[in-house]
C-alpha positions as CSV (number, residue, x, y, z in Angstrom):
1,M,3.6,-1.7,8.5
2,N,-0.2,-0.4,7.5
3,K,-1.3,1.7,5.2
4,H,-1.4,4.4,7.6
5,Q,1.8,4.3,8.4
6,I,2.6,4.2,5.0
7,K,1.1,7.5,3.4
8,V,2.5,9.2,6.6
9,N,6.0,8.3,6.0
10,Y,5.2,9.7,2.6
11,T,3.7,13.0,3.3
12,L,6.7,13.1,5.9
13,T,9.6,12.8,2.7
14,I,7.5,15.0,0.2
15,D,7.3,17.5,2.9
16,K,11.0,17.0,3.7
17,L,12.0,17.1,-0.5
18,S,10.0,20.6,-1.1
19,R,11.0,21.9,2.3
20,N,15.0,21.8,0.5
21,D,14.4,21.7,-2.5
22,Q,11.5,22.8,-4.3
23,S,12.6,22.7,-7.3
24,D,13.3,19.1,-7.8
25,L,10.1,18.2,-8.3
26,L,10.8,14.8,-9.8
27,M,12.3,13.0,-7.1
28,I,8.6,14.4,-5.9
29,F,6.9,12.4,-8.8
30,I,9.5,9.2,-8.5
31,Y,8.2,9.1,-4.7
32,L,4.9,9.4,-5.8
33,F,4.9,6.6,-8.4
34,I,6.8,4.6,-6.2
35,Y,3.3,4.7,-3.2
36,L,1.0,3.8,-5.3
37,H,2.7,1.9,-7.2
38,I,3.0,0.2,-3.5
39,Y,-0.6,1.3,-2.6
40,I,-2.0,-0.4,-5.8
41,S,0.1,-3.8,-5.5
42,M,-0.6,-3.9,-1.5
43,D,-4.3,-3.8,-2.5
44,W,-4.3,-6.6,-4.5
45,H,-2.6,-8.6,-2.4
46,L,-4.8,-8.2,0.7
47,V,-8.0,-8.9,-1.6
48,I,-6.2,-11.6,-3.2
49,A,-5.2,-13.1,0.2
50,L,-9.3,-12.3,1.4
51,Q,-11.1,-14.8,-1.1
52,Y,-8.4,-17.5,-0.3
53,F,-8.9,-17.1,3.4
54,Q,-12.6,-16.5,2.9
55,K,-12.8,-20.2,0.2
56,R,-10.7,-22.1,3.4
57,K,-13.0,-20.6,5.1
58,V,-16.3,-22.4,3.2
59,V,-13.7,-25.5,2.3
60,N,-13.9,-25.8,6.2
61,L,-17.3,-25.7,7.1
62,Y,-18.2,-27.4,5.0
63,H,-15.5,-30.3,5.9
64,H,-17.4,-29.5,9.6
65,Q,-21.1,-30.2,8.5
């Protein structure tokens, strides 16, 4: 599941929540917090993975020469 899909799912959930019970803002904030947490940690994982693979590529290039 990529970031775009998560974003879409998240907005749909918020939409349902706000339609069902407009007074239940707390739930929306909880969803927002969880969503942001996932989004941020995914970003970090991607950054770390990219750096890792770039290092591996560089090492492989040196070995081939």
